[in-house]
N, C-alpha and C positions, 0 to 999 in steps of 0.2 A: 233466113235461118233462125230458128228459135230453139230454146232448150227448156226442159222442165225437170225439176228436182223432186216433184211430189206426184208422180204418175199421171201427169197431164192436168192436174187441177189448176196449176198456174204456169204461165210461160213468160220467158224474158228473152230479149234479143241476143243472138250470138253472132250478129253480122260483123261486128268490128269494122275493118276497112273494106269489107266486101261490098261491091256495088249492089244496088237494089235491082235484082234480076231474078228471073224464074229459075228455081233449082229443080232439075229433073231427076236427080239421083244422089243419094248420099251413101257413104260407106265408112266404117271404122277399120282402118288397116292396123292390126296389132298382132299379126302372126309372127312365127319364128323366121319367116323369110325376110321381112323388112326390119325386124328387131326395132319396132317403133310402136307408137300408139297415137296415130294421126287420124283426123277427121277429113274426109275428102268429099267435096260437093261438086257435082257435075252440073253445069249451068246451060241454059238455052243458048245455043250458038256454039256448042261444043267446047266451051272453056271449062276449066276446073280450078277450084281453090282448095288449098290444104291448110288446115289448122294444125300446126305442129304440137304434138304431145298434149292429149286431152286429160292427162293425169289430174290436174286441178279440178276438172269437172267431176271426176270419179270420187274425189275425196272432199267434195264440197261440204257435205254435212259435218265432217270432222273439223274443217277449217271454220265453219260458221259457229261452231260451239266453242271455239277457242276464246278465252277471255283476254289473252295478251298477245300470243303469237302462235303460228303453226307452220311447221316445216313439212312440206309435202314429200311423200316417198317418191323419189325419182325413178324413172325408167332406166334400164341399162343403157350405158353410153357406148358408142362405137368409135374407136380411135381412128378417125379418117382425117387425112391431111387435106386442107383446103387450098384454094388459090394455086392450082397446079396447071392452069391453062397456058403454059408456055408455048411458043416463045413471045407472043405479043398479047398484051391485055386488050380486050375488045372495047370499042368505043361505047359510051353510055347510050347512044341512040339505037344500038343493035338490040332487036327484040330477044329477050332471054328470060327464062324462068328463074325463080329465086331458090337457091339451095336452102336446106334446113339450117338452123343455127349451128355454127361451128362450136362443138364442145358438148359437155354434159349439161343438160338443162336442169336447173334447180329453181323451184318455185317456193316462195314463202309468203306468208300473210301476217300483217301486223294489224291488230285490232284498233290501235291508236298510234299517234305519232310517238316515236321513241325519243326519250329525253337524252339518251346517251348514244354511245357507239353501237352500231349494228355490225356484227362480224360473221362471216361465213368461212369455215375452215374445212379442208379435206384431210381426213386422217387415214393413214395407212396402217400397216401391221403394228400391233402393240400400241395403238393410239398415237403414233408419231404424226405430228402435223406436217404435211407435205405441201400444202398450198393455202394461202390466206388472202381473203379479200375483206376490206373494211370500209365503212362509210367515212372514215377519216382520211382516206386517200385523196390526193389533190384532184380537183375536177377541172377539166379544160374549159376555159371561158375566155373567148368564144371557142366552141367546138367546130372544127372545119366541116364536119358532116352535117351539123345542124344549121350553122350560120356561115356558109362559105364566103359571103360578101364581107362580113366583119373580120373573118380570119384572113382574107386577102388583104384587107387594110393593115392588119397586124404584120403580115408578111412584107408589105411595102416598107414598114418602119423597121422591122427586124427580119431581114432576109434569111438569117441562119436559124430561125425558129423551126421546130419539128414540122415536117410535111410541107414546108414552103417551097421546096424544090420539086414538088409533085403536083399533078392535077388534083384539085381539091374535090373532084367528084369520086376519087378513089376511097378516101377514108370511111370506115364504118363509125357510127356513133360510139362514143366512149361508154363502156359498161360501168355503171355506178351501183353501189349498194345503198338503196334508199332507206331513209328512216321515217318516211311518211306512212300514214295508215293506208291499208289496202293491199292488193295483190301485187307481187313483184316477181319478175322472172330474170334470172341471171344465168351465166354460163361459166362452168369450169373449163378452161382451155385444155384440160387433160395433160398439163405439164406441171413440173415441180416449181416451187418458189425460185425465182431467179436469184443468183448470188450477186451478180453485177447489175448494172443499169439495164432497163428494158431496151430492146432493140427498136428498129424503126418499123414502119408498116410492112406487112407481108404475112401471109399465112404460111403454107409449107413451100410455096413455089418462088418466093422472093418477089422483087419488084416487077419482074416480067410476068408474074402470075397474078397481077392485081385484078380485082373484080370491082367494077364500079359500085360505089356506095357500100361495099362489103369487104373492104380490105382492112384486116385487123392488125393491130400492133404485134410485131413479133416479140417473142419472149426468149431471152438468152438462158434457157434451161432445158433439160431433157424432157422427153415425153414420159409420162407415168406408165409404169408397167401394167399390163392387163391383170385384173384381179379384183378382189373385194376391198372396198373403201367405205368410209363413213363420212357423211356430211354433217357438220355441226353448225347450227345457228345459235348465236349468242346475242341476246338483247335484254336489256333491263336486269342484268345480273343473272339471268336464267338461260340455260342451254337446252336445245332441242336437237335430237340426232335422228338420222335415217340412214339405212344402208344404201350403197350404190355399187353397181358392178361395172367395171370398165372392161370392154371386150375388144379383141383385136379385129381389125378390118377382115371380114370373112373372105375377101379376095386374096389375102396374103397366103402364099403357098410355100414360104420358107420353111425348111425343116426345123423341127422342134429344137434340135441341138444348136442350130445357128441362132435361133431366137433366144435360147437360154444364155448363150455366150454374149449376145447383144445386151440383154438385160443385166447380166452379171457385171460386165465391164462398165456399162453406163452407170449403174448404181455405185460401183466402186469409185469411179472418177468423180461423180457428183458429190457423194458423201465425203470423199477425200478433199475436194475443193472447198466444201463447207468447213471442214475441220481446219484446213490451212488458213482460210479467211478468218476464222474465229481466232486462231493463233496470231495472225497479223494484227487484228484489232486490239488484242490484249497487249501485244508488243508495243504498239503505238501508244496505248494508254500508259504503259510502264515508262516509256520515254518521257511522257508528260510528267509523270510522278517524280522522275529523277531530276527534273528541273529544280526541285527544292533541296536537293542534296548538294553539298559543297565538297570540294577537294578533287585531287587528281584521280583518286580511285573511282569516284562516282562518274567523272568525265570519261575515264577509260571504259568503264562498264557500259555507259550509255552509248559510246561509239560502237561497241560490239553489237548492241541491240540494233543500232542504226544500220549496221552492215547487212543484217538479214531482214530488216523491216524498214527500209528507207521510206521517208514521207512521200506521199503521192505527189506527182508534179502539179504545178498550179493549173487549175481548171479541171482537174480530175481526169479520169480515163476516158477513152473514146467510147462512143455508143456502138453496139453491135450492128451488123449489117441487116438488111431487110431479110425477113423470113426466119421462121423458127428453126429451120434446119441448117442455118449458115454456120460457118466456122468462126466463132467469136474468140477474142483474146489474142495475145501476142505470144511469140515463141519465147521460151525461158532463156535467160541470160546464161553465159558460161558458168558463172558462180551463182547458183540459184538463191533467190531470196524467197521469203514467204509469199510475196505478191506474184513473183514470176512462177512459182510452183502452183499457186492457185490458178493463174491464167492457163498454165500448161494442162492442168487436170480438167479445167472447164472446157478448154479447146478440144481436148481429146474426147470428152463426152459429147460435145456438140457435133464433132465431125461424123459421129455415127447416127445422127438423128434424121438424116434426109430420107431414109427408107427403112422398112422393116426387113433387113437382110443381115446375113452373118457379117461380122466385121471383117474387113480386108486385112491382109498381112501388115500393111503399112499402119492401119489404125490400131492393130494390136501392139505393134512396135511403139507407136506414139504413147499408148497407155503405159507401156513398160518404162519408157523414158520419164514420163510424168510421175509415175510411182516412185522411181529411184530418186528423182530430184526432190520430191516432197519428203521422202523418208530422210534424206540427207539434211535438209534445212530444218525439219521438225526436230531431229535429234539435237541440232545445235540450239534450237529454241528451248528444248526441254532442259538441256544442261545449264543454259544461262538463267532460266526462270526458276530453277530449283537450287542446285549447289552453288551456281554463280551468284545468285541473288542473296543466298544465305551468307556466303563469304563476304559480300559487300556490306550487308547489314551488320555483321560482326565488327567490321572496320568502322562503320558509321557510329555504332554505339560506343566504341572505344574512343572516338573523337568527340563524344558528347552530342551526337546528332540522333534524330529519330530514325527508326528503321523504315525502309521503303516497302510498302505492301504491294503485292501483285494484284492489280485491279481485276474485277470480275467482268469488265466490259468485253463483250464479244465471246464470252465463254460458251462453248458449244455443249449444251446439256445432252 
């Protein structure tokens, strides 16, 4: 398999990992039926190979002319759940084809090694960032998908490490944002930024839907709603943008009203959880700032803040279960705190992510309870952080102490 970019004057190999075999037919599949742009090669012996998304080949000239970086215009992405082969994951020796990459394919080119951070962001309506990937994110070393022998040694020493309780032929290689010169392909998982920790492995089907060597880490955040988005690549202090369209799985037959309710409640719960989490972070920062204040008044005010924003237990919260559609978080306590309200809203949002169907009555009710709990505790926080803090500062000044400022940490812009 060869490709030419100058009408056949020069050719270069496009074989990649394809074996050296006679190719009897080729086709570009890029019609509205498949909603893709793939190259298919039929080989002698009735096999066929698929090169997913030939977008970079079509924009080769523009990328080659770039002096620093180039962000390819991506093809529309289809929101399809992966890892749904329940109830039993098939063994690795079972002959099976490989599915297309899970998520929206994003290609970028760097003319030279980047000296700083490379960042890819997904922007929604109004330029709001809904998902962020960065070259600064921790890289697994060893990666169980790349070096299972080394990772097995790590598991023997640290049995509680991620994925150690699973067959090491399940995990997919970790996706990283490269800073090296050349072409790079990454995937947006078509979900929003997680508020809490990432979950364990699993696509949409959980542990029972594992796919050998293609089981991706679950994300404890909702699916992004179908619509228009923007991809932004930032490298060397300069940004490059391209539009991307996220489409619903064409097999979905849910009525538009049901899908609209699903999107509305999901967005409300997710945004609400983010706001409550931001309030919790500010409250904890205020508790730390109050450590410098002296007297009974400061101690009493600090205790009130602690009531609605208690410190996280030692060791932090637990990880979400396997699968992006699982129910994460814990039920809110009788007297809601900022943390329990955040968990309730996040849990209500995640409970609706398993399928593109109208929310059930129980799910709608859970959203209502989470909404009420969040409203109650946020009202307490607002009163404490405004009039309550002002009253305390007046007393501190009267006693000759400095006023306590409300930190900006965790402030939701």
